[in-house]
TORLOPA-792601 format. One record per residue (C-alpha): y, z, x; residue in one letter. Coordinates in steps of 0.25 Angstrom, whole numbers, plus 5000, padded with zeros to 4 digits. Last residue first. Example, Ala and Ser with C-alpha at 12.3 -4.5 7.8 and 13.67 -1.06 7.14 Angstrom:
499650295055S;498250315049A;
END
This chain:
473751464725M;472951424712G;473551534703G;474951494705P;475951534716Y;477251594712N;478151584725P;479351674727G;480151774719G;479451874710A;480151984716G;481551954722E;481451904736P;480651974747V;481051974761V;480751864772W;481551894784D;481951774793I;482451804807N;481051824814Q;481651754826T;480651634825P;480551634810D;479051624808K;478651754800I;479851774790D;479951624789C;478451614785T;478551724774K;477751634764C;478651684753H;478751554745V;480251534748C;480951424741N;482051504735Q;482351564749A;483051424752N;483651474765I;484651384772R;484751384787L;486051314792Q;486151204803P;487551164806N;487451034814G;487750944803Q;486350894802E;485851034803A;486651074790G;485451134783T;484151204788I;483251244777E;482251364775Y;481551394762V;480851264762G;479551324757A;478551314768P;479451384778C;478951344792Y;479851214792R;481251264789T;480951394796E;480751314809P;482351304810S;482551204821R;481851304831Y;482951334841E;484251294834N;483751304820W;482951444821N;483851504831V;485351484830S;485151424816V;484351524808A;484751624818K;486051644812A;485451704799P;485051824807D;484051914799R;483851794790L;483251834776V;482351754767L;482351834754H;483651764750A;484551854741P;484351824727Q;484951724717N;483851624718E;482751704711E;481551654719H;480451544715N;479251484721T;478351414712N;477551374724S;477451224719L;479051214721F;478851264735V;477951134738S;479051044732S;480051114741L;479151104753R;478850954753D;477550894749F;476250824755T;475050774748L;475750694736K;477250724738N;477250634751D;477850734760P;478550684772K;477750684785P;478050794795Y;478650764809D;478450884818I;479550914828P;479050944842T;479451084848A;480251124860D;481651104855S;481251164842A;480951294850K;479451334849R;479051434838L;478051544842T;478951664840D;478851684825H;477351684825D;477151824832S;475951834841H;474451864839N;473451914849R;472051884852L;471051994852T;470052014862W;468552054863P;468151954853A;467452004841R;467751904831G;466351834832R;466551834847F;465751704849V;465851634835Y;467151674830T;468051714842D;467451594850L;467751504838A;469151554835A;469451544850N;468951394851V;469751364838L;471051434844G;470851354856G;470951224848Y;472051264839L;472951344848G;472451444859F;473351574856K;473751544842A;472451494838F;471751614845G;472751704837P;472051664824R;470651684828I;470651814836N;470751914825R;469651864816A;468651964819A;469652074819H;470152034805L;468652044799E;468452174807P;469652234800W;469452184786V;468052234785W;468552374783S;468552484794A;469852434800R;470452434786L;470052584784M;470852614797E;472052544793A;472052604779Y;471752744785A;473152744791T;473752774777V;475052834781E;475052974775A;475453004760Q;474653134761K;474053124747G;472553114751D;472253034739A;473452944742L;472852914756A;471452884751A;472052784741A;472852724752L;471652704761A;470852644750E;472052554746A;472252504760A;470752464761V;470952384748M;472152324753G;471552284766S;470352224759K;471252144750M;471952084763A;470652064770T;470151984758H;471451904756T;471551864770G;470851744773K;470951624782I;469651674788K;470151644802P;471451714798V;470951844792N;472251884785L;472452034785M;473952034790G;474652164786A;475452114774A;474252014773C;473352124767G;473852274768I;474952354774L;475052504771V;475952614766G;476752744766G;476852764781P;476252644788F;474952574788T;474352444792L;474752434806K;474952284808P;473852184808L;474152074819S;472952094827Q;472052084815L;472451954810G;473751884814G;473751774804E;474551824792N;474851724782L;476151664777A;476251604764R;476451464757A;476351404743G;476151274735Y;475551244722S;474951134714I;474851004723R;474050904715K;472950814720G;472950664722G;472750674737A;472550824740F;471150814746V;471250674751P;472450724760A;471550814768I;470650734777S;471650624780P;472750734783H;473950724774M;473750864768K;473950924782F;475350864781R;475850964770Q;475351084777M;475951044790E;477251024783Q;477251164777F;476951224791P;478151154796S;478151144812L;479451114818F;479551244825P;478251214833N;477551344837K;476651384826Y;476451534825D;476551534810L;475151484809G;475051364799V;474151374787V;473951264777F;473451284763G;472751194752Y;472151264740A;471451154733V;471151154718L;470251054711N;469851164701D;469751294708G;469551284723F;469651194735H;470251264747Y;471051184758L;471451264770F;472351214781S;472651244796G;473451324805G;473851364820Y;474751284827T;474551244842D;473551134838P;474551064830E;474451074815L;474150954806P;473050954810W;472051064815G;471451164806I;470751154793S;470151234781H;469351194769M;468851284758A;468051204748L;467651284736G;467851164726K;467951034734R;469050954727F;469450814732Q;468750744721E;469350834710P;470750794715R;471550904720V;472351014714E;473151074725W;473651214730L;474551214742E;474651314753K;475551344765I;474951454774G;475951504785I;475251574796G;475551714803Y;475551794815T;475651944815Q;476152004828P;475052084835D;474852234832N;475252364837D;476652384833A;476552294820N;476652414810L;477952454816A;478252544804F;479552474800R;479252344806Q;477852324799M;478452384786L;479552284786Q;478552164787K;477752234776S;478952234768L;479152084769S;477652044769G;477251954780R;475951914774C;475551984761G;476352094754E;475252194753A;476052324757F;475452444752V;476352564749T;475852704748Y;476452824741T;477252724732A;478552694728R;479052564721L;480552564721E;481052454712M;482052344714G;483352344706R;483652234696Q;484752134697H;484852024686N;486352024685A;486352004701T;486352114711P;487052074725Q;486352024737G;487151894737D;485951814733K;485851894721G;484952024718I;484252014705G;482952084708M;482952204718D;481752204728G;480652304726T;480652434733A;479452474741V;478552604743G;478652734750V;478452684764I;478652804774R;479652824785G;480352934777E;480552854765E;480352704765V;480352604753L;480152464758L;480952354752E;480752224745A;479452234737A;479552114728A;479352144713F;478852024705G;477452084703P;477352224700Y;475852274699I;475452414694E;473952444698V;473152494687G;471752434690A;472052324679E;473352294687E;472552284700A;471452194694Q;472552104688Q;473252094702G;471952054708L;471751944698W;473151894702R;472751904717V;471551824715V;472451714707N;473451714719G;472251704728L;471851574722S;470451564726V;469451504735I;468351594736Y;467451654747N;465951674748G;465751574758A;467051554765N;466751524780H;468151534786M;467751644796Q;466551574800P;467351454805P;467051324798T;466451224808P;467451114809L;467550984801N;468550884807H;469650814801S;470350684805K;471750624805Q;472750714811A;471650814816T;471050914807L;469951024810F;469251064797L;468551184792F;467751174779R;467151274770D;466351254757E;466051334744T;467151434743V;467051494730P;468151454720T;469151534711T;468951684715L;469851724703P;469051854701I;468451874687T;467151804692A;466951894703P;466552004693D;467152134699C;466252244704E;466652244719P;468152224715F;468852264728L;467652244737E;467452104730K;468952064733L;468852114747A;467652024750R;468151904742P;468551804753E;469651724747L;469951584751V;471351564747A;472151504752G;473351604749S;474551614742L;474851744733I;476351754729H;476151744714A;474851824714G;475351944706V;476551894699E;478051864702G;477751894717G;478352014724K;477152104721E;477152254719V;475852324717V;475852474712C;474752574713V;474752714706S;473452784709L;472552834698A;471552724699P;471052774712N;470152694721I;470152574712Q;471652584710K;471852584725L;470952464726R;471752384716I;473052404723A;472452374737A;471852244732A;473152214725L;473952224738G;472952154747A;472752034737P;474252014734G;475052104725A;476052144736G;476652284739V;475652384734V;476252524730L;475252644730V;475452784724D;476552734715F;477952764712E;479052674704M;
END
């Protein structure tokens, strides 16, 4: 199948790009391929949405038709110790007047409807598994075969994948996309930028008691339960009818191999100031996803022969704002404008104008102003990071005459012998839960008879390095119980990979100390299936 433009990923960036292309030239053939079973199935976010890009994309749309669930009416920013909470001034970047607490999955489903009405072809349930390259140029992607057994041989249900070809291919896979990762290596797109740094965001959706519900409240916290040398914090967003979206983010540059982001997320709910919010409530859903935290200095080169990177595939998150949907959408819209001009020109040259146009848009100065906040916490720790953030925000106003640098997350772990194990409390199944019951709520499912989509480059390192030196941190940083060590008591440790549990967060691909784990796409439609509230 051949198109003018192929978009890989039906998230906010990819759908914004597809819609904008059709707005500019309805005659263009535009296709979007999505690995989730439906548009929005794999979308997980806070989310407080800044509607700037949405309003630019649909300037004449009635806002009542968009699922912008709840306007933010109150911001709170807390510093927690083990027993107390202290109100801090809300940083300017986190002021949410005019923003909305939303189910991003529902917003994306709405965007998918707008795209289809504009004439975009959308194929959910098809995972883009392979780059198509001819004469050094990307000419599209191939979707993965269906019905390949664990032994790598076709089963009775085998169906060949499709070649989707296009003059230009837009990669909008989200954070740590598998094909985007290959593109960065093939075209050396990271040659001139800092390494990307990441966080893992783990989220639960709760229905709380009415007396604990504060519709429109957006609350964030830092401090306990994390140690001062570990970046992270929480969000609690009250929206809809007695719903609270609770999330906990841990920077993946943490040092202690015994730290478990999932367990930190669970014990946060036991804080005396937080537990009453959830007491007597019902946990509805669960999910996890890595997020880019590197900002401007970690953005790769955005163009290559035959295509572009947009959204979180490139790393457009504004960390101090805790928002990336608006910048991701705008990057997709700018890319669409550059691609439409290139198609009209007919030369099929690399669309370098996209990067130039993005620098001229409001995305670039926004990311430039935020560039020193996150690396300040990595460099100075919690307290020094707060001082740096205050100086950068209130004194320099984002225009400091220096730029702090980022580092790779996978090389920060201490050896197990140099670290202190963490004693996490057992779940009570009221406020706190285990990982397997949590994964059940994510509606995660994969066809069991298929090759594992979590691949060890060197299987021996699972024991010789990860177990012997770090006591298998993958068994703790994975929020879905995918990785398990068996036989340790008998002196024969072995790594078991429960790929069926994977929620596609990509943390293992990022944090493994020797970069020995590759996350590749499973069969299309596999993975989580997040409901409308997530």
